[in-house]
N, C-alpha and C positions, 0 to 999 in steps of 0.2 A: 504493500500500500504506500502511495506517495503521501507521507505524513503532512507536509506543508500544504499540499493541495486539499487534503481532507480537513485540516484546521481552517483554511480559508472558506471551504464549502460550508462547514458547520457554522462558522461565524456569520456568514451571509444568511443562511437559512434561519438561524435563531434570531438574529437582529430583525429580519423581515417579519417573523412570527410575533415579536414584541410590538412592532408597529401595527400589524394587523389587529392584534388584540387590544392594545391600549389606545391607539389613535383612531382606528377605523371601526372599533367595536365589532370586528368580524374575525373570530378565531378560525385559523386555517389548519389547526392540528389539535389533537386531544392533549390534556394535561400530561398523560402518561408518555405520549410520544415526545412532547417537549422536554420532559424531565430526562428521558433516556438520551436524547441528543445533547442536552446540556451536560449530563454526566460524562458522556463520551468526550466532549470538547474539553471539559475540565481535566480529565485524566490525561488526554493527549498534551495539554499545555503543561501539566506537571512533569510529564516525561520529557517533553521537548520545549522547554521554556523559551528557547531562542526563536521558535516559530510563532509564538503568541502574537496576535494581531493588535494594533493600537486601538481598534474599535471592538475588542472582544467583549461579548455580553457577560462573560464571567466576572468582569469588573463590577457588575451590579450587586454582587454579594459583599463587596467592600473588602477590607483587610489592610488598607494603607493607614499607617499611623503617623501623624504629623506632629512636629514640635510647636508650630504656629502657622498662621495663615499669611501668605505673602501679600503685600499691598500691590494693587494694579491700578494704573490710571486709565479711565475710560476714554477710548478714542472719540466716542460721541457721548457727551454728558447725559446722565439720567436725570431729567428734570422732574419736579413734583407738580401736582395739580392744585388749582384753587378749589374751594369747596362751595357747594350750594346746599343749604339745609332745609329749604322748602321751595314750593313752586314759584313764589315771588322772586326768590334769588335766582332760580333757574331761568325765569323769564328775563331777569336783568342780563344774564349771560347771553341769552338768545338775542336780545335787542342790541347788545354791544356788538355782536357779530353782524347783525343786520345793518348797522350803521356803516360798516366797512364793505360788506358783500351783499349785493341786492338779492340774489337767488342762490341758495346753497342747500346742501343736504346734510343731515346729521345722522351719525351712527351711534347707537347706545349699546354698551356691553356691560354685563354684570361685573361689578368690581369685586374681585376675589380678595378675601381677608387673609393675606399671607405675606410672603417675603419676596420683594422684587429682586429679579436676577437678570443678568445679561449673559447670553450664550453666544459663543463665537465658533464658527465653522469655517474650515478651509478645504476647498475641493470636496465639499459635502461631508467632511469628517469632523466630529466634535473635537475642539481644541481646548476650550477654556470656559469656565463659568465664574462670573464675578458678581459679588453682592453690590447693591446700590451704594453703600457707604454714604459719603456726603454728596453724592451726585457726580463728583469729579474723580474721586479715588475710592475704590472698593477693595474687597479681599478675594483672593483666589480660593474658591471652594470646589474646584473641579472634581476632586476625588470623591467628595460627598455627593455631589449632584449626579455623578455617573451612576450611583446606586439606585436612582429613581427609575423605576421600570418604564415609565412613559417617556423618558428622555431618549430620542433617537440618537444613537452613536454614529450612524451613517444616514445621510439624507437620500432621497430618491433621485436627486440630481447633484452633480459635482460642483456646487456653487460656493462662492465665498459670501458668507452672510452673517450679520450680527442681529440677533433677535432679542426681544425683551419679553419676560414672562413673569409668572407668579408661582412660587413654590408654596404649597399648602398641605395641611394634614386633613384628610377626610375625617368626618365625624366618627366613622367606624374605627379608624386607626387611633384616633384621639381617645375614645372611650376604652379601647383595649390597652393602650399605653398607660392610662391613668389607673386602670384596674391592676395592672402589673406592679406599678409603683406603689399603690396602696398596700398591696400584699407584701411588698418588701419594706414597707415603712418609710418610703421616700416621699418628699413633698410632691404634691400633685400640680400639674400644669393648670393654669387658670382658664385657658382657652386654646383652641387649635392654633391660633396665630403664634402665641408664645411657644407652644410645643414645636411648631415648625421652625421658628427662629432658633430656639435652643438646640434643636436637633441638627440643623445645618451647620452649626458652629462646633459640633463635636470634632475632636481631633482624631478619633478612631472611626474610620468610614464603615467598619463592620457593624457598629452600633446604629449608624444612620440607615443602613440597608434593612434593618429589622423593624423600622418604625413606620413603614408604609406611607412615606411622603408621595405626593403627586405634583404634577406640573401642568399649567396651561400657558401657552405662548400667545401673545396678543398683538405684537407689532414688529415691524422690520426697521431697525435703526438706519440701515443704509438702503432705504427704499429706492433712492435715485438710481441704484445699480440694476434695477429690474424694470421691466416694461409694465408697470402698474401705475394707475392714476388715483386710486382711492384706497381708503382703509378696508372697505369691503373686499376689494380685489386682493389686498395684502393677506387678509384672513383666509381667503380661498387658496392663495398660493402656499401659505404656511401649512395648511392641511394637506395639500398635494405633495409637499416636501417631506411629509411624515411627522409633522408636529401635532401634538394634541392641542386643540383649541376649544375654548368654551363656546358652545353653539348657541348660547342664549344672547343673541344680539339682533337688533332690528334697525331699520332705516326709518327716518322721519323727514317730512318735507315742510311741516308747519309746526307752530308752537303747540297747538292742540294735539297734533299727532305725537309730539314728544311727551306731553303729559300722559297720554293714553299708553305709550310705550313704557314709561316709568311705572305706571300702575300695573301693567301686564307683567313686567319683570319682578315687581314686588310680590305679586301673587305666585309667580313661577318659583321663586327662591325658597318658598316654604318647604317644598318636597325634595330639595337637593341634599346631597351627602357632603356638602362642604359649606363653609361659612362665607357669607357675603355681607358687605356693609354699605352697599350702594350701587350706583350705576355710573360708569364713565361715559360722558357724552362728548363726542368729537365732531368737528366738521369733517365730513367724509372725504372731500376732494383735497388732494395733497397740494395742488397749486394755490388753493385758498388758504391752506395752513401756512404756507410760506409767506403769503401776502399779509396775513394777520400778524404773524411773528410772535414775540414774547414780551412779557413784562420783565422786571428785574428778577422775578422768582418763578413765574408760571407761563406756560403757553397761553396765548389769547384765544386759541382755537379749541380748547378743551376745558372741561371742568368735571369735578366728581360730585354727583348728587348723593347725599347721605340719607339712607332710610331712617324714618322715625322709629324709635324702639317700639316693639310690639307690646301693647297693653292688654292684659287679660284680667278677668274678674274671678275671684275665688273666695272661699270662706275662711276666716281666721278662727281656728278651733280653740287655741289656747296660747297664752303668753307664758313662756318659761324664762329662766334666767341662767346665764353662764358667768363663771368667775374667771377673769383673766389673770395673767401672771403678775400684774401689779396690784391685783385685788379689785380691779374695775368690774363692776356688775353690768352686764349687757343683756337687755331684754331681747328675746327671740320670738318671732311669730311662727307658730306651728300651723300650717295651712292644709286645707284639702288639696291634695296633689293636683297640679295643673301644668300643662305644657306651655313653656314660654321660650320663644326663639329657639326651638329645636331641642329643648331638654326639659325633663320633669322637675318641678320645683315644689318642695313641701315645707321649706323653712326660709325665713328672711330676717335679717337683723333689724331691730327697731332702735338701735343706737343707745338711747337713754330716755329718761323720764320726760325731758322736755320735748323730744321728737314725737313721742306718743301723744302728749297733751296738745301740742301745736296742731296735730291732725285729728285730735279727738278719736283715737283708735281704741276700740273696745273688743274684748273677747266676744265672739259670735257675730261680729260685723262681716259684711261682704266688702272686700277691699279690692282696689285696683293695683295690679302688680306689673312691673316691667323689669327688664334687666338693664342696669346702668352700664352703658357702653357695651350692651349685648352680652354682659358677663355676670355681673353681680345682681341677684334678685333684690328689689326694693319695693316697698309699699309707697305709692305716691298719694293715695287718697282713699276715702271711704265712700261707698255708695249709700248715701243717707236715705234714699228712697226705700231701701230694704231694712233700715234699722227698726227694731221693734222695742224690746225692753232690756236691751243690753246695758249692763252697769258700767259706770265710768271706771277708768283704769285707776288702780291704786298701787303705788310703788311699794315693794316689799321693804321691811325694816331690818330683817336679819339675813345673814348669808345663807343661801340655799344649801350650802355644803357643810359648813361648820357651825352655823347658827349664831355666829358673832353678830353684834349690833353693827349695822352699816353706818358709815360716816359720809357726809356730803358737806363740803365747804361751799360757801356762797360763791366763790370764784370758779368752782368746778361745775360742769354740766353733769358729771357722773357721780354715782355712789360707789363707795369702796368698802371692801372687807379688809380690815387692817390687821387681822390675825396672822402673824407670820407662819403659823403652823397649819394654816388652812390647806387641806389636801389638794383642792383644785388649784390654788395659787402655786403650790409646789410643783404639780404636774406641768402646768403651763410654763413655769419658769424653766424647767428642764427642757421642754419642747423648744422654747425660744433659744436657749443656750446652744442646743444641738442643731439649730436650723441653718440653712444654707448661707444666709447673710451674716450669721454669727460664726460658730465654730465648725459648721459644715460637717457634722458627723453623719456620714452616709449610713443609711438604714435605721438610724435611731429617730424614727418619725413618731407621730402622735399615737398610733395604735400600739407600737412597741413600747413606748414610754408608759402608756396606760396599763399594758399587760404586766410589765416589770414592776410598776408601782403597786399594782394589786397583789403581786406575789411577794412584796416586801423588799425587792432588790433596789429600787430607786425611790429615795425620799428627798434628795437634794442634789445639787450639782456635783458635789464631791463623790457621791455614790456612783456616778457614771464611771469614774476611774477605778472603782473597786469591783466592777462587774467581772473582771478577769479572775477574781478570787472565787467566783461561782461557776467557773467554766463547765465543770462536770455536770452541774445541775442544769445549766442553761441549754446545753446541747441535747438534753433529753426532753425539753419542752415541746409540746405539739406545735407544728408549724415552723420550727426553727431548724435544729440540726447543726452538725459540725460546720458545714460550709458557710451558712449564714452567720453563725456566731463568730467564726474566724474573721469574716469580712467586717463585722461590726467592731470587734476588738481592734482590728488593724486601723479602722477609721478613727476610733477613740484615741489610739496612740498617736496617730498622725495629727490629730487636732491640737496637740500640745505645741505644734510649730506654727499655728495660725498667727497672723499679724496681730500686734497689740490692739489696734483699733477694733478688730473683729471680736477679740475677747472682751474688751471694755463694753462694746455694744451688747454682747452676750450676757453681761451681768444683769441686764433687765432693769436698770435704774429708771425710775419713773421720769418721763419727759425726755429721756435721752435716746433718741433714735439713731439710726446708722450715721446720718450726716452729722449730727451733733457730736456723736462719739468721735468721729474722724477729726472734727474741728478741735476738740479738746486735746486729743492725743497729738495732733500736729503742733499745738501750742505748748503743751506741758511735757510731752515726750515720755514720761515714765510714771508708773503707778504711785510711787512714793510722793512725787511732786503733786499729783492730783489729789491724793488722800490728805495732804497737809495744806492744800490751797485754801485761802480764806475766801469769803464771799466776794470781797472787793477784787481779789485776784481773778476769780472766775468771771465775774461780770465785766471785767476789763477786756475779756476776749470778745471779739466782734461776734454778734448774734447770740451771745449767751446772756440771758436776763436773770432776774431775781428768782423766777420759778425754777428754772433749770439748776441754778446755783444751789438753791435750797435743797432740791432733790438729791444732788450729789453729796452735799454735806451730810444730810440726814442718812443717806445710805451707809456712809462710812462711820456713823455713830453706832450702828447696830453690831453687836458682838458676833452674831452669826455670820454676818457679811465679812467681818474681819478675819474670821476663821477660814472662809473661802479664799481670801487673798493670801493668807499664810500658807494654805495648801498649795496654791499656784506657785508661790515663791520656792517652797521646799521641793517641788517637782519640776522645776526648770521650765515653766511656761514662759512665753514671750510677753514680758511686762514693760517693754520700752521700745522706742524706735528713734532713729536718727531724726534730728530736727529737720523739717521740710525746708528746702531751699527755694525761696520764691524769687522770681525775676523782679528786678527793680528798674528796668529800663524798657519795659514793654508799654504799648499803648494803654493797656488796662492797669498797669502798676499803680497802686495807691488809690484807685477809683472804686467808688461804691456802686455796685451794679445790681439791678433788679431784673429778673426774668419773668415774662408774662406771655400767655398764649401757648399754642401748640407749635412745637418745633419739629421740622422735618428731618433734620440731620443729626440731632442729638436728643438723648433723654435729658430731662431737667437735671438729674444728678450728674450725668457725664459732663455737661457744659459747666455746671457749677464747679466741679472738681478742676476742670481745665482752667477756668478763670482764676481760681484761687492760686494755682501753680504759676499763673502769669502775674501774680501780685495783686489781684483784685480782691475786694471785699464783697461777697455776694449776700445781699439782704433780701428779706421776704416782703418788705413793704416800701412804698415810695414816700419819700419825705424831702424836705429842702436839702438834706445831706446827700441825697442820691445824685450821682454824676451821670449815669447812663441807664436807660431802660432798653432791654433787648426784647422786641415784640414779635412774637410768632403769629400764626393764624388765630383768630377768635380772641385776640387780646381784649380785655374788658376794662374794668374800673381803674386798674393800675396805669394803663395807657392813657386813659382820660385824665387822670391826675397828673401824669407826667407832662402832658400837653399844657394843662392849666398852670403848672409850675415852670413851664418853659425848660424842661429837662431834655437833654439830647436823647433822641430815640433812634435806635439802630434796627433795621430789618434783619432777618436772618441772613439774607444774601450779603448785606453790607458787613455783617459780622464775619462771614466766611472770607470776604475779600480782605478784611483787616488781618485775620488769622493767617491767611496765605501770604500776604505781603510781609508780615512781621516774621 
């Protein structure tokens, strides 16, 4: 047998089978036949690695492990879109186009809630996949993207093409992944978009291959190289080349047609197996797109219409109460199960007593429910027409777990259990300490903590590091076993090397979130300096006020907390860091900056950290002391106040230009 010829033949057959199945929904062979051919190819490649083809379908099982992702500059920048949140704003977009172009056609496509990606092909062969990044520079995630079954490694024609698409996680894959993580005691992903984003940034491509990601391609970046005149023709060509496209798109010639199209797509999305958050509306003709051009941030020929959250009605059966790690008491609505935005909901947070009283929510009421950002269930109002004899809400006076009398200060919206030995407080403190943003103890999730606490193994943070002493007992517990306990104990040991700011945040000091913990550690550098700091010294740190300072001082007055710090010192945890060096000659050095609105290229925390390293002071409120306000989309009252005070305002595009120049 000619080995090279057979490997090339198998590669071609299997790649075509993948396209037939995933792109054209037209399987051309049985699963068994596919598996046998795939097995044969894999065995031949193992025996003759020098003959493996660059477009081999065996790459879809992953196996490449990277140290980091390489930065890549986009040859053609990936721009972001403006947003329209209602039909009035959509009409404004339509009329702006109409002022420039008398007769035009619009194409509307479902906006997939995933991760934007640029795919590069040469002579019809897949070369590279690059994330959007800041629109100018992204990261090379080619090895991970190769594992996506719907990605064609070879196109039907030998063309040089750069396409843009969206990587997403279907609901089926999302629920399966979270079920597996829950079983292993790992933190759950909040939504499919976060799951897809977190997956594509895995350094081990074999992990990516198991998570069931998918891909839709929606545009050709170098469309001038092809004989096409419209976005409609581009979608048709993409499909013919072997790409999977989202077939939920329609053409419109008038504003009323566009509104009807939006309503149609809104109805259509309810039965789909992937998350959508709106509709991308584009001028269909490419020559008109060029004529309309761009603003500083967005194309003038396109916008993203965002769907309104789905609102449903259900019955509030009972209000129960949870105890958090700081002792905060949170009321929880237990509901008649109802489907909202594609998932079943039976519980929703009620935040605090004030939230309930402001909306006059009562047990037995019929309430209107939506998912904030299509993710977190929240009650927005009560259907008063269905109210009968429901009794007004009464806040509990004692802790539901330890029965201690609750405390509420006038300055606080919340009630607190202040019993340091409250079981619920201790459990939640351990969960917080082990969480990803703190000590990142893999597999020590909520379920595992509750199980070990119930069996007497975990009552405080220090007990985490004594679990190894119970090894023989733990491996015999149902649902655990040697392998999972070994993995847990390894993660516990590794946590001792976590950075000081992570440990300080993990202590769970009231009012000290991850950002505040980092600010304090950056300024004071080590645990002894923090423990001995006076209120004046703490409040002299930018953004640290009286409330946070009091919380820190009170935490270190407690003997039990001092015992924890003593344990950390005796066991060589990281309790200091080098003082952060900040630039003193940058544009932002010494300036007080406020961030507002939605940013396309950074998360709020990422940009805040970046600005601090450049010497800026990042504040949460606008005042006369503010030097600069950076305003993203949907900037609200902070932008208004900045304009009133005549404070310099930077758009995100202007920010990027300054960062690039400096």
